[in-house]
C-alpha positions in Angstrom: -39.9 -31.3 -20.8 -43.5 -30.4 -20.6 -45.0 -27.4 -22.3 -47.7 -25.2 -20.4 -50.4 -22.9 -21.1 -51.5 -20.1 -18.5 -53.7 -21.0 -15.8 -54.8 -19.5 -12.5 -52.9 -21.1 -9.4 -54.5 -22.8 -6.5 -53.5 -24.8 -3.3 -52.7 -23.8 0.1 -49.8 -21.6 1.3 -46.5 -22.8 2.1 -44.3 -22.2 5.2 -41.2 -20.0 4.7 -38.3 -21.8 5.4 -36.7 -18.7 7.4 -39.5 -19.8 10.2 -42.1 -17.0 9.4 -45.9 -18.0 9.4 -47.5 -18.3 6.2 -51.4 -18.3 5.7 -53.1 -19.0 8.9 -56.8 -19.8 9.4 -59.5 -17.3 9.0 -57.4 -14.9 7.2 -58.4 -15.7 3.8 -58.9 -12.1 2.1 -56.9 -9.0 2.0 -59.9 -7.3 4.1 -58.6 -8.8 7.1 -56.0 -6.3 7.2 -56.3 -2.9 8.2 -55.9 0.0 5.5 -52.1 0.4 4.6 -51.6 4.0 5.4 -49.8 5.9 2.5 -47.1 7.7 4.6 -44.3 6.8 2.3 -42.2 5.7 5.4 -40.8 2.6 6.4 -39.0 0.8 9.5 -35.0 1.4 9.5 -33.6 -1.8 7.8 -32.7 -4.3 10.6 -29.1 -5.2 11.6 -29.9 -9.3 10.7 -31.8 -10.9 8.1 -35.1 -9.4 6.9 -38.0 -11.4 7.7 -41.6 -11.7 6.6 -42.8 -10.1 9.8 -40.5 -7.3 9.7 -41.7 -6.6 6.1 -45.4 -7.2 7.5 -44.6 -4.5 10.4 -43.2 -2.2 8.0 -46.2 -2.5 5.6 -48.6 -2.5 8.2 -50.4 -5.5 7.3 -50.5 -9.0 8.8 -48.1 -11.5 8.3 -50.1 -14.0 6.3 -51.0 -10.8 4.0 -47.2 -11.0 3.3 -47.2 -14.5 2.6 -49.8 -14.1 0.0 -47.8 -11.7 -1.5 -44.9 -13.8 -1.9 -46.5 -16.7 -2.8 -48.4 -15.0 -5.6 -51.7 -15.8 -4.3 -54.9 -13.8 -4.8 -57.0 -12.0 -2.3 -54.7 -9.1 -1.8 -55.8 -5.6 -2.6 -53.8 -4.0 -5.2 -52.5 -1.1 -3.2 -51.4 -3.5 -0.4 -49.7 -5.7 -2.7 -47.9 -3.0 -4.4 -47.0 -1.5 -0.7 -45.5 -5.3 0.3 -43.8 -5.7 -3.3 -42.2 -2.4 -3.1 -40.8 -3.0 0.8 -39.8 -6.6 -0.3 -37.6 -4.9 -3.1 -36.3 -2.3 -0.7 -35.2 -4.5 1.8 -33.7 -7.0 -0.9 -35.8 -9.8 0.9 -35.0 -13.0 -0.5 -36.2 -16.6 0.6 -33.6 -19.0 1.7 -32.3 -21.2 -1.0 -34.2 -24.5 0.1 -37.5 -22.4 -0.5 -36.9 -21.5 -4.2 -35.2 -24.6 -5.2 -37.3 -26.8 -7.1 -36.3 -29.7 -9.8 -37.8 -27.6 -12.6 -36.9 -24.3 -14.7 -38.9 -22.4 -17.0 -38.3 -21.3 -20.8 -40.6 -18.5 -21.8 -41.2 -17.6 -25.4 -43.7 -15.2 -27.0 -44.7 -17.8 -29.8 -42.5 -20.7 -30.7 -43.3 -20.7 -34.5 -39.6 -21.3 -36.2 -36.3 -23.4 -36.1 -34.7 -20.2 -34.3 -36.8 -21.4 -31.1 -35.3 -25.1 -31.6 -31.9 -24.0 -31.0 -32.8 -22.3 -27.9 -34.5 -25.2 -26.6 -31.5 -27.5 -27.3 -29.3 -25.1 -25.6 -31.4 -24.5 -22.6 -32.3 -28.6 -22.4 -28.4 -29.5 -22.5 -27.6 -27.4 -19.2 -31.0 -28.5 -17.4 -29.9 -32.1 -18.3 -26.7 -31.6 -16.4 -27.8 -30.0 -13.3 -31.0 -32.8 -13.5 -33.6 -30.0 -13.9 -37.0 -30.5 -15.8 -38.0 -27.6 -18.3 -41.4 -26.1 -18.1 -41.9 -24.4 -21.6 -44.1 -21.7 -21.7 -45.3 -20.0 -24.7 -47.8 -16.8 -24.3 -49.3 -17.4 -27.8 -51.0 -15.2 -30.1 -51.7 -11.6 -28.6 -49.6 -13.0 -25.7 -53.2 -14.7 -24.7 -51.9 -16.7 -21.8 -49.8 -13.8 -20.2 -52.0 -13.0 -17.6 -51.8 -16.2 -15.7 -48.3 -17.0 -16.6 -46.9 -15.2 -13.8 -49.1 -16.6 -11.2 -48.4 -20.2 -12.0 -44.6 -19.3 -12.6 -44.6 -18.1 -8.8 -46.6 -20.8 -7.5 -44.2 -23.4 -9.2 -41.2 -21.6 -7.8 -38.8 -22.7 -10.7 -35.1 -22.8 -10.0 -34.8 -20.0 -12.4 -36.4 -18.7 -15.6 -34.7 -18.2 -19.1 -37.1 -15.8 -21.1 -37.1 -14.9 -24.9 -40.1 -13.0 -24.3 -39.8 -9.3 -22.9 -41.1 -9.2 -19.5 -42.8 -6.2 -18.2 -41.3 -4.5 -15.2 -44.1 -5.5 -13.0 -43.5 -9.4 -14.1 -39.5 -8.6 -13.4 -40.2 -7.2 -9.8 -42.7 -10.2 -8.8 -39.8 -12.9 -9.9 -37.4 -10.5 -7.8 -39.6 -10.3 -4.9 -40.0 -14.5 -4.8 -36.2 -15.0 -5.1 -36.5 -16.8 -8.6 -33.7 -15.6 -10.6 -34.1 -14.7 -14.6 -32.0 -14.0 -17.3 -33.2 -12.7 -21.0 -32.1 -14.2 -24.3 -31.3 -12.1 -27.2 -33.3 -9.0 -26.0 -35.3 -7.1 -28.5 -35.5 -3.8 -26.7 -33.3 -1.9 -24.2 -33.4 -3.4 -21.0 -33.3 -1.4 -17.7 -29.9 -1.5 -16.0 -29.2 -4.8 -14.0 -31.5 -7.2 -15.9 -29.3 -9.8 -16.9 -29.2 -11.0 -20.4 -27.4 -12.9 -22.9 -27.0 -11.7 -26.6 -24.7 -11.9 -29.6 -22.9 -9.4 -31.6 -25.2 -8.2 -33.9 -23.7 -5.1 -35.2 -20.3 -6.9 -36.1 -22.2 -9.7 -37.8 -24.1 -6.9 -39.8 -20.7 -5.2 -40.6 -19.1 -8.7 -41.6 -21.8 -9.7 -44.2 -21.6 -6.7 -45.9 -17.7 -6.3 -45.7 -17.7 -10.1 -47.5 -20.1 -8.8 -50.2 -18.0 -5.7 -50.5 -14.7 -7.7 -50.7 -16.2 -9.5 -53.5 -16.6 -6.7 -55.7 -20.2 -5.7 -54.9 -21.2 -2.2 -54.9 -25.2 -2.2 -55.2 -26.1 -4.1 -51.8 -29.4 -4.4 -50.7 -30.5 -4.9 -47.1 -33.7 -6.7 -45.7 -34.2 -5.0 -42.4 -36.1 -6.3 -39.9 -39.1 -4.3 -37.8 -37.4 -1.0 -36.6 -38.4 -1.5 -32.9 -36.2 -4.9 -32.4 -32.9 -4.0 -31.0 -30.9 -6.6 -32.5 -32.3 -6.1 -36.1 -31.4 -2.3 -36.0 -27.9 -3.1 -34.6 -27.4 -5.3 -37.7 -28.7 -2.4 -40.0 -26.2 -0.2 -38.3 -23.2 -3.0 -38.9 -24.2 -3.1 -42.8 -24.0 1.2 -43.1 -20.7 0.9 -41.2 -19.3 -1.5 -43.7 -20.8 0.8 -46.5 -19.2 3.9 -45.2 -15.8 2.4 -44.2 -15.6 1.6 -48.1 -16.5 4.6 -49.2 -19.8 3.4 -50.8 -23.3 5.5 -50.6 -25.7 4.3 -48.2 -28.8 4.4 -50.5 -32.1 4.5 -48.5 -33.5 2.9 -51.5 -31.8 -0.3 -51.2 -33.0 -1.0 -47.5 -36.5 -2.3 -47.5 -37.9 -3.2 -44.2 -40.1 -6.6 -43.3 -41.1 -9.2 -41.2 -38.5 -11.6 -39.8 -40.5 -14.6 -42.0 -39.7 -16.1 -45.5 -42.8 -14.4 -46.8 -41.7 -10.9 -45.4 -38.2 -11.5 -47.0 -39.6 -12.3 -50.1 -42.0 -9.4 -50.6 -38.8 -7.2 -49.9 -36.5 -8.9 -52.4 -39.2 -8.5 -54.9 -39.2 -4.7 -54.1 -35.6 -4.6 -54.7 -35.0 -7.0 -57.3 -37.7 -5.0 -59.5 -35.5 -2.1 -59.2 -34.1 -0.9 -62.7 -30.7 -0.3 -60.9 -31.4 -3.5 -58.7 -28.5 -4.5 -56.4 -26.3 -7.5 -57.1 -26.2 -8.4 -53.6 -28.7 -8.7 -50.6 -28.1 -9.4 -47.2 -31.1 -10.3 -45.1 -31.6 -9.8 -41.2 -32.2 -13.4 -40.7 -32.2 -16.9 -42.6 -35.7 -17.0 -43.0 -35.8 -13.8 -45.1 -33.1 -14.6 -47.2 -35.0 -18.0 -47.9 -37.7 -15.3 -49.1 -34.7 -13.8 -51.4 -34.3 -17.1 -53.1 -38.1 -17.5 -53.7 -38.1 -13.9 -55.3 -35.1 -14.6 -57.4 -36.4 -17.7 -59.0 -39.8 -15.9 -59.4 -38.0 -13.4 -61.6 -35.7 -15.9 -63.5 -32.6 -14.5 -61.4 -29.6 -17.0 -60.5 -28.1 -17.4 -57.2 -25.3 -16.2 -57.1 -24.4 -15.8 -60.5 -27.1 -12.9 -61.0 -27.4 -12.0 -56.9 -25.4 -13.1 -54.2 -27.4 -13.8 -50.9 -26.1 -13.4 -47.1 -28.5 -14.3 -44.2 -28.2 -14.3 -40.3 -28.6 -17.1 -37.8 -27.0 -20.0 -39.4 -30.2 -22.3 -38.7 -29.5 -25.8 -39.7 -31.5 -25.3 -42.9 -28.9 -22.8 -44.3 -26.7 -25.7 -45.4 -29.5 -27.8 -47.1 -31.0 -25.4 -49.5 -29.7 -24.8 -53.0 -27.2 -23.3 -53.3 -26.2 -23.6 -49.5 -26.8 -20.0 -48.0 -23.9 -18.0 -46.9 -25.1 -16.5 -43.5 -24.0 -15.0 -40.3 -23.5 -17.5 -37.6 -25.3 -16.5 -34.3 -24.4 -19.0 -31.5 -28.1 -19.4 -30.5 -27.5 -22.7 -28.8 -24.7 -21.5 -26.9 -26.5 -18.4 -25.9 -29.2 -20.3 -24.8 -26.9 -22.6 -22.7 -24.8 -19.5 -21.1 -28.4 -17.7 -20.0 -29.2 -20.9 -18.2 -26.0 -21.2 -16.6 -25.9 -17.4 -15.7 -29.6 -18.1 -14.3 -28.6 -20.9 -12.0 -25.5 -19.0 -10.7 -27.6 -16.1 -9.7 -30.1 -18.7 -7.8 -26.8 -20.0 -5.9 -26.4 -16.3 -4.8 -23.5 -15.6 -7.2 -23.0 -12.2 -8.8 -21.4 -12.1 -12.3 -19.0 -9.3 -12.9 -21.6 -7.7 -15.7 -25.2 -7.9 -16.2 -25.2 -8.4 -19.9 -22.9 -11.1 -22.0 -22.4 -11.0 -25.7 -21.3 -13.9 -27.6 -19.6 -13.4 -30.8 -20.9 -13.9 -34.1 -19.0 -15.2 -37.2 -19.6 -15.3 -41.0 -19.9 -18.9 -42.3 -19.4 -18.7 -46.3 -21.0 -21.2 -48.5 -22.2 -21.1 -52.1 -24.9 -18.2 -52.1 -22.3 -15.5 -52.7 -19.8 -14.9 -55.6 -18.7 -11.9 -57.3 -21.0 -9.8 -59.3 -21.6 -10.6 -62.7 -19.4 -8.2 -65.7 
């Protein structure tokens, strides 16, 4: 596996496997083409396979210009590029399999900071190894600083597929589609458009099982450390927690829900707020294991024992969950299996297979360890 940072692509154009011509001599920039007429019309869909020459004729541009767009190369006016990509999408043009296959696939992160990402990498590499593919690891970095050139590098590499944890823009998704590069999103943090393939987990069910476990132990004041509200999976975990409270006839006290970043520091700060209340909760459910470790720190600072004074439940079941003292009760999210399933799905899409549904959710399960117990009398 090698790790890539964004850079502008370079190199000559490539011949299309369908027999269409790519860039020709003397046509090195978009000004070689006539202005694109904005008529909103296109040629009728051909009876046979759509070719580059047909796309060029329909768009009113040269074949080399269409090839530049398909290859992700510069030198094409924005209006022309948009017109060609719209037609590529409209006609459903796909490069033949031999043109899109390479011996690498790509895994894309926003930032690779925590153990959570390591589990994703493990799942992707296990499948890539079986298919004898290398893995290019791309990290957008702080403030997504490499995102500008990422798509250029990717389409130039023509990976066998892309598995992305980072949320891609509509334009980036369209560019991948136009070049026949299949992609799958792992654990989406926002609502995806219909038809975008993804693999996630049953976050609502996981949140509900965590709260039900604490309720069954006898806890009645159960705090929740929520993740950022704009993250889809975090909101689902909160909704599952509230559903369990409602089913048990317990009030959903908004004062027992604290919002924090999905970090150890965020969990500690939120736990300090909850545990300093005069009517502090006897148990806390955190949105991930890192927040739960922050609860451990807050409890120690306040002289509280886990689980004698406060029970703690996390979410993810990272390897560190079984190593802390006491071992952490947590919702097991099958991160490695999710990443493996996403990779298999992306490769299947690259083979032309069509799954029965775009989205797949793998089951979460509760792993009970030593951080939960009945509340003290």
